[in-house]
N, C-alpha and C positions, 0 to 999 in steps of 0.2 A: 254679633257672631264673630266679627273680625278679631276682637280681643281674645276670645277663647281659642281660636285657631292659631293666633300668633303665639299664645302661651304654649301650645302643643307642637309648634313647628320644630324641626330638628335642630335649628341653630339657637333658638331662644327658649327652649323648654326647660322646665325645672329639672327634668331627668338628666339632660345633657350637662347642665350646670353642676349637678351633683357628681357626675362622672368626671368632670374637669377637676374636681377636688379629690375624689377618692382614688382615681388611677395614679396621678402623680404622688399621692401620699403613699400608696402601696409600693410604688416603684422606689421611692426614697427609703422606705422601711427595708425593702429587700437589699438595696445597696448598702445601707448602714449595717444590716445584719451580716452581710458577706465580709465587709471590712472588719467588723468586730470579731468574726470567726478567725480571719487571717491574723489580726493583731493578737488574739488570745493564743493561737498556736505559736506565734513567734515569741511572745512573752513566756509561755510555758517552756519552750525550748531553752531560752536563756536561763530560766530559773533552774531547769534540770542540769544544765552545764555548770552553773555556779555551785549548785548543791553537790554535784559530782566532784568538783575540784576541792571543795571544803572537806568532803569525806575522805578523799585520797590523802590530803594533807594531815588530817587528824590520825588516819591509820599509820602514815609514815612517822608522824611524831611519836605515836605510841610505841612503834617498833624500835625507833631510834633510841628512845629512853631505855629499852631493854638490851638492845644489841650494840648500840654505839655506832661507830664509824663503819662497821661491817654490814650495816643494814642496806639491803638492795634498794636502789632508786626505782620508783615506779615509772616504767617506760612502756609505751604501747605504740601502735601505729599512729595514734592521734594525740598521745600525751607524752611529753618529754620533760624530764626533770634534771636540773643542773644545780650545782653549787655555784656560788657567786664567783669563785676563782677558776671555774672550769673553762678551759681554752675554747670549747665549742659553744659557749654561751652566746646566743645571738646578740649582736650589738644594739638592736633597737629596744631591748628590754633592760639593758644594763643601767640606763639612766632613769628608769622608773622608780618611783617611791614604793615603800612597803604598802601592800594592800592588794586588792583585786582590780585588774584593769581589763578593758575590752578594746581591742584594736582590730576592727573589721571582723573577720571570722575567728580571730585568735583571742583567747582568754589567758591572761597571765596572773598567776597568784604568787606574790612575793611575801615571804614570812621569815622570821627568825626562829631557829630551833634552840630550845634551852640546852645548854651544854655544848653547842656548836659555835665555832668561830665565824662561820660564813652564813649568809642567807641562802635559803633554798628558793629556786625559781621553778614553778610548774607551768609549763606552756602547753595549752590544749588547742588543737586545731579543730574548730567546730565543724568545718566543711567535711572533714574525714570521719568525725564521730557521728554526725547526723546525716541521714539520707534525705532529709526534707528538702534541702536545696536542690538535690538532683531531680527531685520530683516536683519542683516549684512550678514549672509550666503546666504539668498535669493538675496539680493542686489548684492553681489559679483557674484553669479551664473548668474544673469541677465546681469551684465556687461560683463562677459566672453562670455556669449551667444551672446550678441551684438557684441563683438569684433570678435567672430568667424564668424558671419554673414558678418561683414565688411571685414574680411579676404577673405571669399569666394567670395563676390562681387568684392573685389579688384583683386582677381585672375582672375575672368572672364573678368573684364575690362582690366587687364594686358595682357591677351591672345589676346583680341580684339585689343588693342593698339599695341602690339608687331607685330601682323599680318599687321596692317596698316603701321607701321614704317619699318618693314623688307620687305614688299612687293616690293617696288621699287628696293631695293638692290638685292633681290632674282631674280627679273625679269632681272636686269642687268647682274647678274651672269649667268642666263640661256642664255641670248643673247650672252655673251662672250664665253660660252661653246659650242656653235653650231659649226659644221664643215661641209663645209668650212665656214669661217667667212666672213660675209659681214657687214662692219661697218655701212652702211646706214640703216641696219635693227634694230639698237638699238632703242627700243621703248621709252627709257627714255630721249632721246635727247631733246624732246619738254618740259620737266618739267622745272619749274621755281625755284626749290629748289636746295639744295646742291647735291642731287642725279643727277639732270639734269646737273649741272655743271660738276660733275665727269664723267657722261656719255659722255658729249661733249668733255671733255679733252681726255678721253680714245679713243673716236672715231677719234679725230684728230691725236692722237699718233699712233693708228693702221693704219690709212690711210697713214701717213708719213712713217711708217714702211713698209707697203705694196708697196708703191711707191719706197722706197729705195731698197727693195728686187727685184722689177721689174728692176730697173736700174742696180743693181749689176748682175742680171741674164743676162740682155742684154749686159752689159760690159764684162761678161765672154765669151759670144759668140763672141764679137768683138775681145777679146784677142786671142781666138783660131783662128779666121779668119786671124788676123795679123801674127800670128806665122806660119800659114800654108804656107805662101809665101816663107820665107827662107827655111823652111823644104822641100818644093817641089824643090827648087833650089839645095839644098844639095843632095836630093835623085836623081835628074836627072843628076847632075854633077858626082856623084859616079857611076851611071849607064854608063855614057859615058866613064869614066876612065877605067872601067872594060871591055870595049869592046876589043876583041883580036887584032884588027887592028887599035887601037887608037894611033896616032902618038904623038910625044912629044909636038908639038904645041898645039894640042887639050887638051892634059893633062895639060899643063901649064895654058891654058885659063880656064879650068874647076877648076883647083886648086885655081886660082885667084877668081873664082866665089864662091868656097867653103869658102875661107877666108872672102870674102865680106858678104856672107850669115851668117857666124858665127858672124861677127861683128854686122850685123843687128839684129840677135837674141839676142846678148848680150845687145845691145842698147834697144831693145824692152823689155827685161826682166827688165833692170834697170828702164825703163820708167814706167812699170806697178807696180814695187815695190814702186816707188816714189808716183804714183797716189794712191796706197793703203794706204799710210801714209800721209793723207791730212793735218794733224796737223803740219807736218814738213815743215818749210819754204824752198822753192826751192833755189838752189845755183845760184848765179849771178856772172858772169864773163864777160869780154869783148869778144864779138863774132863778127867775120867778116861776116856780113849778105850777102854781095855781093858774097863772096867766097862760103858761105853755099848754096845760091840759085843756083849758077853755078854748084856746085858739085851735087846737087840734080837733076838738068837737065841731067847731064852727066850719072848719074846712070840709067836713063830711055832710053838711046840709045839702039837700033836704032829707037824705037817707036817715040821718040821726034823729030827725023829728018823728020818725015812725017807731022808734024804740023807746022803751022805758029805761031812762038813764038816771043813775044816782051818782052824784059826784061828792065825795067826802074828802075835802081838802081845805085846810085853813087858808083864809084869805091872806094874800101877801106872803105865802110860804116861800122861802128862799133856800136853795141848796147850792153847794159848790160842785159844779160839774161842767163838762164840755157841752155847750149848748147844741152843737150840731149832732153829737152822739145822742144826747138825751132827746132831742126833738125827733130824730129818726127812729129811736126806740119806741117812743110814745106813738108816733104815727103808724108804725108797723103793727103794734099790738092793737090799737083801736081799729085800724083798717081790717085786720084779720077778724076781730070780733064782729064787726059790721057785716063783712062779706060771708063769713062762715058760721056765725053764731045765731042765737035765737033772738027773742024780743027783749031780753033784759040784759042790761050792761051796768056793771058796778065798777067805779073807779075810786080808789081810796089811796091817800098818800100822807106821809109824815116826813120829817127831816131825814129819816134813814131808809125808808122803803116806799115802794110803789106797788099797788095791787090792781090788776085789771082782770075782772072776772065776767064771764057771760054764760048764759044758758045755751044748751044744745037741744035740738029736737031729734027725733028718731031718724029723720032723713039726712041729718048733718053728721059730719065726722070730723075728728081732729086731723085727719090726713090732709085736709085742705090748708092747714096752717104751715105746711112744710117750708114754702119759700120765705114767708115773713119771719118765722121762728129761727131759721138758719141765720138770717141777718141779725136778729135780736141776740141770738147766742154769740155771734161773732162780736157784736158791739159790747156785750157784757164782759167777754174775755179780754177785750182790748182795754176797756175802761176799769177793769178790776171789780166789777159788780158781780153779785151772786144771783143767778137766775134759777128759780125753782118752778117747775111746771107740775100742776096737779090736774088730772083729767078723770072724770067719771062719765057715765052714760048720759048724764044730763047737764054737766057743768064743766067748763074749762076755766082754769085759773092760772095766771102768770104772776109770780111775785118776784120783784127785783129788790134785793136788799143791799146794804152797804153803799148807798148812793152818796151820802155826804162825806 
């Protein structure tokens, strides 16, 4: 729950992080927009002034071509025109080359007139022509006010967009923070966007994790079930040995049982350690399958003597396999068949497969096979063997192929 609440906290939430991006972005856009407006106005004003000067010169040039020296010079409150030899020509323009010049707020156009011996100087005072400079403070204030309004509007839109963008992520975080977790309750699984993809991936991962935890929990129960048998033998054998009137024959027999139970426990522990390291490849050596099957049957005496057992395996049959895995697999299948099966047991083997089949009575059920078959299934997956189970109302058959 701590991760979910940490994600939704005011300082660390996805919503706040989006605001940290959107609000500065909207502010920057507003400032750039205002600067561009001011630059556009200034550039437009300069263009108008230059265009005005060119038009005045062209008009004067046309009239001069018609009227000659009697043409009136264009003079206004903001525009003054001089010939180059005029005594009132300002000194700061006399040294300028022919062309259009801008000195502060003053624009100077210097041109030659066809048929005239002197150059003409048109001097325009932009500050008198345009009223923009007089309203510059007001204009700047209006621009900053507009920028502020845009920033406020951008902040509101940013909050709205941040809630829309962060909503699915926050909902996903809330779903994941619920306890107990139910992956099918993730509301974002149906979405078609990236959040939906993320939600479905998380749901699948959590489902696989839950299934793996369930399997591991079941496997732990199976491990304790398997270890309980040799522990019971050890406990019972020790109890018999401690009896005051226990003769040497019984002691020897129970000591032998203790040794066998210890070997069984050692083999089981080694088996479970190997199964827990699934990435480690199993060891493969030549194993006598016929001897292994006969030894497994002998371990289940005298119970096996009460059954009708058929063993179809070639004498001296050898296969390449891990002896601990193969021995544990055979032991579990035969033990299940004896404990939960009927009176008939069939064991058949060849270099590639092993079949163990037993009859079932009406009072028996395959449900009792759960513990042993879970370990058998785990062994087959680890060793790369293929396990096929076939069960009817009267027969249970386990076939393991791809042994060699």
